[in-house]
N, C-alpha and C positions, 0 to 999 in steps of 0.2 A: 570347380576342380582346383583353381588356384588357392582358394581358402583352405581346402583339404591339404594341399601340398605344403602350404606355409605352416599350418598348425602341426602337422606331422614332423616337419623339419625342426620345429621348436621343441620337440620332445613329447608331444601329446599323442596318445593312441586314439584312433577313431573307433567308435563303438556303434553298433546298430541295435536298437532296442525295439521291443514290441510297441505297436501303436495302441494296443489294449492295455489299460492300466487299472489299478485299484481306485475306486471312487473316492476313498479316503485321501489318496494322494492329491486328487484334483481339488478337494476342499482345502487341505492343509497347505499345499505348495503353490496352487494357482489362484486360490480364492474363488473357484468356480463352483457355484451351488447347483447348477443345472447342466452337467456335462452330457454328452450324447451317449445314451445308454444302449448297450447291445441287447438284441432280442434273444440271442443264443450264445452267451460267452463261452470261450474255450475252457475257462476255469472260473471258479466263483470269485477269485480276487482280481480277475481281469475283466471287469464288467462294464467299463466305459472307454470311450476313445479319448486319447490324451489331448489336452489343450496347450501343453508345454512339454519341454524336454527334460526339465529338472528332475523329475521323479526317477526316470531311467538312469540318469547320471549318478544320483545318490545311491541307487541300488548297485551300480557298477563299483562305486567307491567302497561301499559296505562289503561287497563280495571280495574285493581285493584286500581290504583290511582284515577280513576273516582269514586270509591266507598269508598274513604277516608282512605284506608289502609296506614299506615305510615311505615310499614316494609314489604318488598316483597322479597322472595327468591324462584326462580323457576329454574327448569332444564328440559331438554328434551333430550331423546335419540331417534333418528328417522332417516329415510332414506332421503338422498338428491339425486338429479338426475343430472348427469353430462354427457355431450356429450363424447363419446368414440367410435371411429370407429372400435376399435378392439373387441368390445363386439358383441357376436352372439346371435341369438334367442335360448332360452332354456326354460325349465320348469319354472324357476324362473328369467329369464332375457329377456330383449328386445334388439334387435339388435341396436347398436349405442348408448345405454344408460347404463352407469354404475350407480349402486344404493348402494353406501356404507352407512353404519351406521355412524352417527355422534353424538357427545355429545356437548351440550351448556348449559350454566347457566347464570343467571342474578341475581344481587342483587341490591336493592334500599332501601334507607331509613335508619332507625336506625340500628346500629350494633347489639344491644341487644334489646329485647322487653323492653318497659318502665317498670322500677321497682325501688323500693326504694333502695338506696345504690349504684346505678350504674348511673353515669352521662349519659346524652344523647350525642351521637356522631353519625354522619352520616357515612355510610360505604364508602370506597373509593377503589381505585385500589389495595392497599396493603391488604385490608381485603379479597377480592376475591382471590388474589394471595395466601394468607395464607391458605384459605380454600382448594384451589386446591392442594397446596403442602401437607397439612395434610391428605387429603383424598386419595392421590395417594402414600403416604409413604408406604413402604420404598423406592420406586422408586424416583430418584432424577431428578427434572426438572431444566432446565436452561431457562433463559428468556433473549432474545436479543431485543434491541430497534428496532422498525420497524414501518412502516406506513401501515395501513389498511384503505380502503376507507371509512369505517363507524366509525372508532374510532378516538378519540382525538389524533392529531399528536404527542404531547409531553407526552401522557399518555397511550401508547400502546406498546406491545411487542409480538414477536413471541415466542411460547412455543416450546422448544427443548427437546426431550427425546431420549437418546441413540444416539445422533448425527443426529436425524431426526426431521424436523419441523412437529409438530403435531397439531398446532392450533395457536390461537391468544387470547390475554387477553388485556383488555383496558377499558377506560371510553368512553361513548358516549358524 
């Protein structure tokens, strides 16, 4: 709840997306060749369970761009669905499927809302990195250059907290 409050206070809008996604998203955005397929999808393009949140956020950004917004800040906290043979059936679990909570955010367009006295500047990798560092302070994040299947190869990094890889940051 604190994470939601901090990101909303920083000007990001929380979104909630379907857990069912297009299998092409999983290949392109997560590099997942074997996502969990649905036996009876609600739509032909929503045929697998998501393994990441990036596809939904990209769809949110695209939707808002089509409505001529010039500044978009969104985040989502939601479950992803990963194959894990060690998982057993339970009240809140399904055998073979781990369902961890994940966080993702996207920023597009102007750094600040257009206003007198502040020049126009488009956000970049460093703006989102600064937001991430500020909103997780006093915890200290480290960023290590890396390659993610969906991110620009020269403008992406893995995020390390307390010696553990916890995610990715980068430009599409």
